[in-house]
Every structure is written in C-alpha cells, then in structure tokens.
C-alpha positions in Angstrom: 46.0 -14.3 -25.5 42.5 -12.8 -26.0 40.8 -11.2 -23.0 37.1 -11.4 -22.6 35.3 -8.1 -22.5 33.1 -7.1 -19.6 29.9 -7.5 -21.6 30.9 -11.0 -22.7 31.6 -12.0 -19.1 28.2 -10.6 -18.1 26.5 -12.7 -20.9 28.3 -15.8 -19.6 27.1 -15.1 -16.1 23.6 -14.7 -17.4 23.8 -18.0 -19.2 25.1 -19.7 -16.1 22.3 -18.3 -14.1 19.7 -19.5 -16.6 21.0 -23.0 -16.5 20.2 -23.2 -12.7 16.8 -21.4 -12.9 14.9 -24.7 -12.5 16.6 -25.2 -9.1 15.6 -21.8 -7.7 13.0 -21.8 -5.0 11.2 -18.5 -4.4 10.0 -18.0 -0.9 7.9 -15.2 0.7 9.0 -13.9 4.0 7.8 -11.0 6.2 10.5 -8.6 7.1 11.8 -9.3 10.6 10.7 -7.1 13.5 13.3 -4.4 14.2 13.7 -4.3 18.0 15.1 -0.8 17.9 12.1 0.7 16.1 9.6 -1.3 18.1 11.1 -0.3 21.4 11.6 3.4 20.5 8.7 5.3 22.2 9.1 8.1 19.6 7.8 5.8 16.9 4.5 5.2 18.9 4.3 8.9 19.7 4.6 9.8 16.0 1.9 7.2 15.0 -0.5 8.6 17.6 0.2 12.2 16.5 -0.5 11.2 12.9 -3.8 9.5 14.0 -4.8 12.7 15.9 -4.2 14.8 12.8 -6.4 12.4 10.8 -9.1 12.5 13.4 -9.3 16.3 13.8 -12.8 16.3 12.3 -15.2 13.8 13.9 -16.2 10.8 11.7 -19.8 11.2 10.4 -22.1 8.3 9.9 -21.8 8.1 6.1 -24.9 5.8 5.9 -26.9 8.9 6.9 -25.2 11.7 5.1 -23.6 10.1 2.0 -24.9 6.7 1.1 -28.5 6.2 -0.1 -28.5 2.5 -1.1 -25.8 0.9 1.0 -26.9 0.0 4.5 -24.9 -1.0 7.7 -26.0 -4.6 7.5 -24.6 -4.8 3.9 -21.3 -3.5 5.2 -21.2 -6.4 7.7 -21.9 -8.9 5.0 -19.2 -7.5 2.7 -16.5 -7.0 5.3 -17.1 -10.6 6.5 -16.5 -11.7 2.9 -13.4 -9.5 2.7 -12.0 -11.2 5.8 -12.5 -14.6 4.4 -10.9 -13.7 1.1 -7.9 -12.4 2.9 -7.7 -15.4 5.1 -8.1 -17.8 2.2 -5.3 -16.0 0.3 -3.1 -16.1 3.5 -2.6 -12.3 3.4 -0.9 -10.6 6.3 -3.3 -9.6 9.0 -2.9 -5.9 8.3 -4.1 -6.3 4.7 -7.7 -6.8 5.8 -7.6 -3.9 8.3 -6.1 -1.6 5.7 -8.7 -2.7 3.0 -11.6 -1.9 5.3 -10.0 1.5 6.1 -9.9 2.2 2.3 -13.5 1.0 2.0 -14.8 3.3 4.8 -12.7 6.2 3.4 -14.4 5.8 0.0 -17.9 5.3 1.3 -17.5 8.5 3.5 -17.0 10.5 0.3 -18.7 8.9 -2.6 -22.3 7.6 -2.9 -22.3 4.2 -4.7 -25.0 1.8 -5.8 -25.3 -1.4 -3.8 -24.5 -3.4 -7.0 -21.1 -1.7 -6.9 -20.3 -2.6 -3.3 -18.6 -5.9 -3.8 -16.5 -4.4 -6.7 -15.3 -1.6 -4.4 -14.5 -4.2 -1.6 -12.6 -6.3 -4.2 -10.5 -3.3 -5.3 -9.8 -2.4 -1.7 -8.3 -5.8 -1.1 -6.4 -5.6 -4.3 -4.8 -2.2 -3.4 -4.2 -3.1 0.2 -2.4 -6.3 -0.8 -0.2 -4.4 -3.2 0.7 -2.0 -0.4 1.5 -4.6 2.2 2.4 -7.9 0.5 5.5 -8.9 -1.4 3.2 -10.9 -3.7 -0.2 -9.1 -3.9 -3.4 -11.0 -4.5 -3.8 -11.5 -8.3 -6.8 -9.8 -9.8 -7.7 -13.1 -11.5 -8.1 -14.7 -8.1 -10.3 -11.9 -6.9 -12.5 -12.3 -10.0 -13.1 -15.9 -9.0 -14.0 -15.0 -5.5 -16.8 -12.8 -6.8 -18.1 -15.6 -9.0 -17.1 -13.6 -12.1 -19.5 -10.8 -11.2 -16.7 -8.3 -11.7 -14.0 -8.2 -14.4 -10.3 -7.5 -14.3 -10.9 -4.4 -16.4 -13.4 -3.1 -13.8 -10.9 -3.8 -11.0 -8.1 -1.8 -12.7 -10.5 1.0 -13.6 -11.9 1.2 -10.0 -8.3 1.0 -8.7 -7.6 4.4 -10.2 -10.9 5.8 -8.9 -10.2 4.5 -5.4 -6.7 6.1 -5.4 -8.0 9.4 -6.6 -10.8 9.5 -3.9 -8.3 8.6 -1.2 -5.9 11.2 -2.7 -3.2 8.4 -2.9 -2.9 8.4 0.9 -2.6 4.7 1.4 -0.4 4.6 4.5 -3.3 4.8 6.9 -2.9 4.2 10.7 -4.5 1.0 11.6 -4.9 -0.8 15.0 -2.3 -3.4 13.8 0.3 -0.7 13.4 -0.2 0.3 17.1 -0.6 -3.1 18.7 3.0 -4.2 18.6 4.2 -0.9 20.1 1.7 -1.2 22.9 2.7 -4.8 23.7 6.3 -3.7 24.0 5.4 -1.1 26.6 3.8 -3.7 28.8 7.0 -5.8 29.2 5.1 -9.1 28.9 7.0 -12.4 28.9 7.6 -13.6 25.4 5.7 -16.9 26.0 2.6 -15.0 26.9 3.1 -12.1 24.5 2.4 -14.2 21.4 -0.9 -15.6 22.9 -2.0 -12.1 23.8 -1.1 -10.8 20.3 -3.1 -13.6 18.6 -6.2 -12.8 20.7 -5.8 -9.1 20.2 -5.4 -9.5 16.4 -8.5 -11.6 16.3 -10.4 -8.9 18.1 -9.0 -6.2 15.7 -10.4 -8.2 12.7 -13.7 -8.5 14.5 -14.0 -4.7 15.1 -13.3 -4.0 11.4 -16.5 -5.9 10.5 -18.7 -4.0 12.9 -19.6 -0.5 12.0 -20.2 0.5 15.6 -16.4 0.7 16.0 -15.9 2.9 13.0 -16.2 6.1 14.9 -13.4 5.0 17.3 -9.9 5.8 16.2 -7.3 3.1 15.6 -5.6 3.8 19.0 -8.9 3.3 20.9 -9.6 0.1 19.0 -6.0 -1.3 19.5 -6.1 -0.5 23.2 -9.6 -2.0 23.7 -8.6 -5.2 21.8 -5.5 -5.5 23.8 -7.5 -5.0 27.0 -10.1 -7.5 25.9 -7.4 -10.1 25.2 -5.9 -9.5 28.7 -9.2 -9.7 30.4 -10.1 -12.9 28.5 -6.8 -14.4 29.8 -7.7 -13.4 33.4 -4.7 -11.1 33.8 -4.7 -10.0 37.5 -3.2 -6.6 36.9 -5.7 -5.5 34.3 -6.7 -2.3 36.0 -3.1 -1.1 36.2 -2.5 -2.1 32.6 -5.5 -0.1 31.4 -4.3 2.9 33.3 -0.9 2.5 31.7 -2.5 2.2 28.2 -4.6 5.3 28.9 -1.4 7.2 29.9 0.5 6.0 26.9 -2.1 6.7 24.2 -4.4 9.3 25.8 -7.5 7.2 25.1 -10.1 7.8 27.8 -10.5 4.9 30.2 -14.3 5.0 29.9 -14.0 4.7 26.1 -11.6 1.7 26.6 -14.0 -0.1 28.9 -17.0 0.6 26.7 -15.2 -0.7 23.6 -14.0 -3.8 25.5 -17.6 -4.6 26.5 -18.8 -4.1 22.9 -16.0 -6.4 21.7 -17.0 -9.2 24.1 -20.7 -8.7 23.3 -19.8 -9.1 19.6 -17.8 -12.3 20.3 -20.7 -13.7 22.3 -23.2 -12.9 19.5 -20.9 -14.4 16.9 -20.4 -17.6 18.8 -24.2 -18.0 19.2 -24.7 -17.5 15.5 -26.3 -14.1 15.8 -25.1 -10.8 14.4 -24.0 -8.0 16.8 -26.8 -5.5 17.3 -25.7 -2.1 18.7 -28.0 -0.2 21.0 -30.9 1.6 19.3 -29.2 4.9 19.7 -26.2 3.8 17.8 -25.9 5.0 14.2 -24.8 1.6 13.2 -28.0 -0.1 14.3 -29.4 -2.0 11.3 -33.0 -2.6 10.5 -34.7 -5.6 12.0 -34.9 -7.2 8.5 -31.3 -8.1 8.7 -31.4 -10.1 11.8 -31.8 -13.5 10.1 -29.2 -13.0 7.4 -26.0 -14.8 7.9 -22.7 -13.7 6.4 -21.6 -15.4 3.1 -19.0 -18.2 3.4 -16.2 -18.9 1.0 -16.1 -22.5 -0.2 -12.9 -23.7 -1.9 -12.9 -23.6 -5.7 -13.4 -26.8 -7.7 -12.0 -27.4 -11.1 -14.6 -28.5 -13.6 -13.2 -29.1 -17.1 -11.6 -25.9 -18.3 -12.9 -23.4 -15.7 -13.3 -22.9 -12.0 -16.7 -23.4 -10.4 -17.3 -21.2 -7.4 -20.0 -21.1 -4.9 -18.9 -17.8 -3.5 -21.7 -15.3 -3.3 -21.9 -13.0 -6.2 -22.4 -9.3 -5.4 -24.3 -7.4 -2.8 -27.2 -6.7 -5.2 -28.0 -10.5 -5.0 -27.3 -10.7 -1.3 -29.5 -7.7 -0.7 -32.5 -9.4 -2.3 -33.0 -11.2 1.0 -33.7 -8.0 2.9 
C-alpha cells in the first residue's frame, strides 16, 4: 500500500482550499477592547509620560518660523478635506487624527510650496491608514479624491520623504489614544459612556482641523473634548469630574476650561456656517481675506464611460486663488 508523502498531502489540501475560494467572505474587524489593558492605570501613566517627553520643547508656530507660502486658513481647508476623505473611506477615527499629526510634524520641519500641500495631506492619510487599518486606503482612491492632481508615483515618493522627516516615528500619541483610558477612570454607565464617547470623538476631530489647538498637547485636547461632551450633556457633577481629570492627567484646570470654551465656540461657528476665528493675539488667527471661504466638500464619484469623474477640489494652489 502506497503512503502519500507530506508534500503531496499539502498539495491536496491546497487544491481543496482553492475549490472553496469562491465561498470565502473576507470581513474587516477592529480588534476587541482589552478590558485589562484599558483598566490598567499604568498604561495611561505611560502614555502621559511619553507625551510629556515629546512635549519637552514648546511647539512653535511653524507658519511664522518655517512656512513661507502655506497659511493657517489653508491648513483649515486641507484638514477639512482630509476629514471628509477619511469619513468617505470609512477609516477608523484615529486615522484622521494621526494623519493630521504627521502633517503638522512635517510642516514644523520642512518648508513646502502651497501647490504641494494637498499632496502632503494625501500621503499623510496614506501612511496613517497603513499604520492603523487592516486594509489601508488604496493610493488609487486617493488619486481620485485629488481629481488626479497627484499621481501614485508622487504618493510613493513622498511617502519615503515623510517617513524620513518624521524619523519613522509613526506611533504618535493622539487624543484618541487617551480618551478610552480617561472614560474608564470616570466609571460611567455603559449606556451613557457610548454617547459621551461619540460626542468627545466628534470634538477631537474638530480640534484637529483648527490650528489654535495645535499648541495644546494630546492630553489637554482629550480632557477638554471629554469635558465639553459632558457639559453638552448637562452632567451635574462636571466640576468634580474636571478636578478628577486634572488630577489624573496633570493638565491645568484653567487650560481645560479655556479649551472647552474654544471647542464650543468652534462648534457654534461651524453650525452658523462661519469659520472659527481665534483671538487676534493667537498665532493661528488667519487674515481677513479667508473669512468668506468655505471648506471644500467631497461629492461621490460618478462613473462616466471608462473613467471616474470627480468634482473633488484639486489642490491648494487652485483653492488658494480665491484668497
């Protein structure tokens, strides 16, 4: 009686697997929340220590000391576009926050032309989605979102440039990485926790589009967004909660309240169709010329013959012509 060798059995298994390949359904799933890690206070302490190490030197206003063509109001337009791309591609919430972190990190070191701004933003989304998603946003999709103003070759070339400028340090601390840990320390009912989380995550996305929040660290932004969410839901114990968050993170209570007020002002301005204008003393205050410029909107792609037709705005050079 002849015995099948191991490699023959392996080949037979491979053939069997191939016969059922049409029945396979690939699904994407975010890894489940580990209650042990989320509840461990040492994890939050290590995140906060890492943030403090990264914030040893104060953040400078790179629009004044590095950039010559790119202006704060252009950053607002581009980050709004980045947010809509991430939402349209159904990326995890942290992808957008991480992409903006890469964007600011690059702009703080390298002076770019405004015609390169959207290319840089596109690459930041590309790299952030690779870092956080099981299925990253394809470069081909990003080219369509730019109305073919950038190419796949440019994206891959600038990917290496971005990685070199950031020194391959892609695991940045973001407000999203702190938010879950802070929620756990509050011992909120599970039914209310999800609502508070959604509100806070919306505020975190909003703060990423406003340069006025750039000089605040991720912990300050996370605490302020959580505080703003609680205040919006009329939580009666808000004062004690803010004291607890101050004690947990070390963020000054005055800073927390100032950020909360700025967040609510930003929301109010957005709902009224206006862009948020920081005080005149703020380094993020844009020129008056940008007051009437609205952020570009992404419109779903339409198929026309053999190619996609997109009404997505092209690059910042074209958008900037309005200023």
